[in-house]
C-alpha positions in Angstrom: 0.0 0.0 0.0 2.9 2.3 0.8 4.4 1.8 -2.7 1.1 2.7 -4.3 0.7 5.8 -2.2 4.3 6.9 -3.1 3.5 6.2 -6.7 0.4 8.4 -6.5 2.3 11.3 -4.9 5.2 11.0 -7.3 2.9 10.9 -10.3 1.1 14.1 -9.1 4.4 15.9 -8.7 5.7 14.8 -12.1 2.5 15.9 -13.8 2.6 19.4 -12.1 6.3 19.7 -13.0 5.7 18.9 -16.7 2.7 21.3 -16.9 4.6 24.1 -15.3 7.4 23.5 -17.8 4.9 23.7 -20.7 3.6 27.0 -19.3 7.2 28.4 -19.2 7.9 27.1 -22.7 4.8 28.8 -24.1 5.8 32.1 -22.3 2.7 32.2 -20.2 4.5 33.2 -17.0 3.8 36.8 -17.5 4.0 39.5 -14.7 0.9 39.4 -12.7 0.1 35.9 -13.7 -0.1 33.1 -11.2 -0.7 29.6 -12.6 0.1 27.8 -9.3 -3.5 27.8 -7.9 -4.8 26.5 -11.3 -2.2 23.7 -11.4 -3.1 22.6 -7.9 -6.9 22.8 -8.6 -6.4 20.9 -11.9 -4.4 18.2 -10.1 -7.0 17.8 -7.5 -9.8 17.7 -10.0 -8.0 15.4 -12.3 -7.0 12.7 -9.8 -9.8 13.1 -7.2 -12.6 11.7 -9.3 -10.7 8.7 -10.6 -9.5 7.7 -7.1 -12.8 8.2 -5.4 -14.3 5.9 -8.0 -11.5 3.4 -7.3 -12.1 3.5 -3.6 -15.8 3.0 -4.1 -15.4 0.5 -7.0 -16.3 -2.7 -5.0 -19.5 -1.1 -3.6 -20.5 0.4 -6.9 -19.8 -2.9 -8.8 -21.9 -4.9 -6.4 -24.8 -2.5 -6.7 -24.7 -1.8 -10.4 -24.3 -5.5 -11.4 -26.5 -6.8 -8.7 -23.6 -9.1 -7.6 -24.2 -11.4 -4.6 -21.1 -12.2 -2.6 -20.7 -15.8 -1.5 -20.2 -15.6 2.2 -21.1 -19.3 2.8 -21.3 -21.6 -0.3 -24.8 -23.1 -0.6 -24.2 -25.5 -3.5 -21.4 -27.3 -5.4 -21.0 -24.6 -7.9 -20.4 -21.9 -5.3 -18.0 -24.2 -3.4 -16.1 -24.8 -6.6 -15.9 -21.1 -7.3 -14.5 -20.3 -3.9 -12.0 -23.1 -4.0 -10.7 -22.1 -7.4 -10.3 -18.5 -6.5 -8.6 -19.4 -3.2 -6.1 -21.6 -5.1 -5.4 -19.0 -7.8 -5.1 -16.1 -5.3 -2.5 -18.1 -3.4 -0.5 -18.8 -6.6 -0.7 -15.1 -7.6 0.4 -13.9 -4.2 -2.6 -11.8 -3.4 -5.1 -11.8 -0.5 -8.3 -13.8 -0.9 -10.8 -11.7 -3.0 -14.6 -11.6 -2.3 -16.3 -14.0 -4.8 -19.7 -13.1 -6.2 -22.2 -14.1 -8.8 -24.4 -11.7 -10.8 -27.5 -12.5 -12.9 -26.9 -12.0 -16.6 -27.5 -14.2 -19.6 -24.3 -13.0 -21.2 -21.1 -14.8 -20.2 -18.9 -12.3 -18.4 -16.8 -11.7 -15.3 -15.0 -8.8 -13.7 -12.6 -7.9 -11.0 -12.3 -4.6 -9.1 -11.0 -3.2 -5.9 -8.6 -0.5 -4.6 -6.2 -3.0 -3.1 -4.9 -6.3 -4.4 -5.5 -7.8 -1.0 -9.1 -6.6 -0.8 -10.6 -7.1 -4.1 -13.8 -8.6 -5.7 -14.1 -11.2 -8.4 -17.5 -11.8 -9.9 -18.9 -14.1 -12.6 -22.2 -14.0 -14.4 -24.8 -16.8 -14.3 -24.6 -16.9 -18.1 -20.9 -17.7 -17.9 -21.4 -20.6 -15.5 -24.1 -22.0 -17.7 -22.3 -21.6 -21.0 -18.7 -22.6 -20.1 -17.1 -25.8 -18.9 -15.3 -25.8 -15.6 -12.0 -25.6 -17.3 -13.1 -22.5 -19.3 -14.6 -20.9 -16.3 -11.3 -21.6 -14.4 -9.4 -19.7 -17.1 -11.8 -16.7 -16.9 -11.3 -16.6 -13.1 -7.5 -16.8 -13.6 -7.7 -13.8 -16.0 -9.5 -11.7 -13.4 -7.2 -12.8 -10.6 -4.3 -11.6 -12.9 -5.9 -8.2 -13.2 -5.9 -7.9 -9.4 -2.3 -9.2 -9.1 -1.2 -6.7 -11.7 -2.8 -3.8 -9.9 -4.6 -2.9 -13.1 -7.4 -1.0 -11.3 -4.9 1.3 -9.5 -2.8 1.8 -12.6 -5.8 2.7 -14.7 -6.9 5.2 -12.1 -3.4 6.8 -12.2 -3.5 7.1 -15.9 -7.0 8.5 -15.9 -5.9 11.1 -13.3 -2.9 12.1 -15.4 -4.8 12.6 -18.6 -7.6 14.4 -16.8 -5.1 16.9 -15.3 -3.5 17.4 -18.7 -6.8 18.0 -20.4 -7.7 20.7 -17.8 -4.4 22.5 -17.9 -3.7 22.2 -21.7 -7.2 23.6 -22.4 -6.3 26.6 -20.3 -2.9 27.0 -22.0 -4.4 26.8 -25.5 -7.2 29.2 -24.6 -4.7 31.7 -23.0 -2.5 31.6 -26.2 -5.5 32.2 -28.4 -6.7 35.0 -26.1 -3.3 36.6 -26.1 -3.0 36.5 -29.9 -6.4 38.3 -30.1 -5.0 41.1 -28.0 -6.5 40.0 -24.7 -4.8 40.8 -21.4 -4.7 38.8 -18.2 -6.6 39.3 -15.1 -5.0 39.6 -11.6 -5.6 36.0 -10.8 -3.4 35.1 -13.7 -5.0 32.2 -15.6 -7.9 34.0 -17.3 -11.0 32.3 -16.1 -14.1 34.1 -17.3 -12.4 35.8 -20.3 -14.2 36.8 -23.5 -16.3 34.7 -25.9 -13.2 33.6 -27.9 -11.5 32.3 -24.8 -14.5 30.4 -23.6 -15.2 28.9 -27.1 -11.6 27.8 -27.4 -11.6 26.3 -23.9 -14.7 24.3 -24.6 -13.4 23.0 -28.0 -10.0 22.2 -26.4 -11.8 20.2 -23.7 -13.7 18.2 -26.3 -10.7 17.4 -28.5 -8.2 16.8 -25.8 -10.8 14.8 -23.8 -11.3 12.5 -26.8 -7.5 12.0 -27.3 -7.2 11.3 -23.6 -9.9 8.6 -23.9 -7.9 6.9 -26.7 -4.9 6.8 -24.3 -6.9 5.2 -21.5 -8.5 2.8 -23.9 -5.1 1.8 -25.3 -3.9 0.9 -21.8 -7.1 -1.0 -21.2 -6.6 -3.1 -24.3 -2.9 -3.7 -23.4 -3.7 -4.9 -19.9 -6.1 -7.5 -21.4 -3.2 -9.2 -23.2 -1.2 -9.2 -20.0 -4.1 -10.6 -18.0 -4.6 -13.3 -20.6 -1.0 -14.3 -20.2 -1.4 -14.3 -16.5 -4.6 -16.4 -16.8 -2.7 -18.9 -18.9 0.1 -19.1 -16.3 -2.5 -20.0 -13.6 -4.9 -22.2 -15.6 -3.0 -23.2 -18.7 -2.9 -21.8 -22.2 -5.3 -24.4 -23.6 -8.0 -23.5 -21.1 -7.4 -19.7 -21.6 -7.7 -20.1 -25.4 -10.8 -22.4 -25.0 -12.5 -19.7 -22.8 -11.8 -17.0 -25.3 -13.0 -19.2 -28.2 -16.2 -19.9 -26.3 -16.8 -16.2 -25.9 -16.1 -15.7 -29.6 -18.5 -18.5 -30.6 -21.4 -17.1 -28.6 -21.2 -13.8 -30.5 -23.0 -11.9 -27.7 -22.2 -8.3 -26.8 -21.2 -7.7 -23.2 -24.1 -6.8 -20.9 -22.3 -5.2 -18.0 -23.3 -1.7 -17.0 -21.6 1.0 -19.1 -19.3 2.2 -16.4 -18.0 -1.4 -15.9 -17.4 -2.5 -19.5 -13.6 -2.1 -19.1 -13.6 -4.5 -16.1 -15.1 -7.4 -17.9 -13.5 -10.4 -19.6 -15.6 -9.9 -22.7 -15.5 -6.5 -24.4 -18.4 -7.4 -26.7 -17.5 -6.4 -30.2 -15.6 -8.7 -32.5 -13.4 -7.9 -35.5 -13.8 -4.2 -35.2 -11.3 -2.1 -37.2 -10.4 1.6 -37.7 -11.4 4.3 -35.3 -13.9 2.1 -33.6 -11.1 -0.3 -32.6 -9.2 2.6 -31.0 -12.1 3.3 -28.7 -12.5 -0.3 -27.6 -11.7 -1.3 -24.0 -10.8 -4.8 -25.1 -8.9 -6.1 -28.1 -10.8 -8.3 -30.6 -11.1 -11.8 -29.3 -9.4 -13.3 -32.3 -6.3 -11.1 -31.7 -6.2 -12.2 -28.0 -6.4 -15.9 -29.1 -3.6 -15.4 -31.6 -1.4 -13.7 -29.0 -1.8 -16.7 -26.7 -1.1 -19.3 -29.4 2.0 -17.4 -30.5 3.3 -17.1 -27.0 2.0 -20.1 -25.0 2.5 -20.1 -21.2 2.8 -23.3 -19.1 1.0 -23.3 -15.7 3.3 -23.4 -12.8 2.7 -22.7 -9.1 6.3 -21.5 -8.8 6.3 -19.1 -11.7 2.7 -17.9 -11.9 3.3 -14.8 -9.8 6.3 -13.8 -11.9 4.5 -14.3 -15.2 1.5 -12.3 -14.1 3.6 -9.3 -13.2 6.0 -9.3 -16.1 
């Protein structure tokens, strides 16, 4: 936990340093201007939302998906789920997650939580009905790998960084446009409430930069899926991981998780999407994930699983 806190603080300081450097490069440190308050506010606004969501992720996931946590297994399926997750968590070197089931006809699963030793792994009723135990085991291993990799925390850091850059760069661009139009600066320094040109530029900059920021976040989301697939193969075996992805591919159903949770699921929904649509996907096409596993097979090993997951 200390390492993640230190990373959070270091990331904030690095972002503020880079943004301050950009302000200097663009010559916006004019007499009477004071960008420091805006930088601090932007940092708080950029990171606060993503980390509040992270801290509340388990509670929000349970409520939005209607997930029921298995506190005491009531049947063979629930006992099997708890046993498999317990075994995989031990191999991955993480604390035992909460295990839950949510009602959905679509085969899906997700993992979330602010701490790798206090996470949640949930599977849909549709997944349990459509998949064999070997395939379901691989899906659970994929989700355990997400937890062991700290993907939820890293995604929140990236989201916080891009949010902060969007806020500050929009201000920088708007200030440059305002200055070229002959506008001056107010005593507070960073030009909030300037003329129509400033406001229009700020709104357009927010939209354009916000879209580009989304592409960055989505790229990381797709990359972490490949890594979680490799981690799942190290825990359950490449054959089982490939079989699980092929089963998802054969069912041809879009994911039915709530919109805010699509990036957390095993199944991103759309198959074979190309072009701009592919850049906005949270998951790579299933055929590409299957090909990656076949090209780089991983053998399950209790001794090397933790290392493979974190590589």
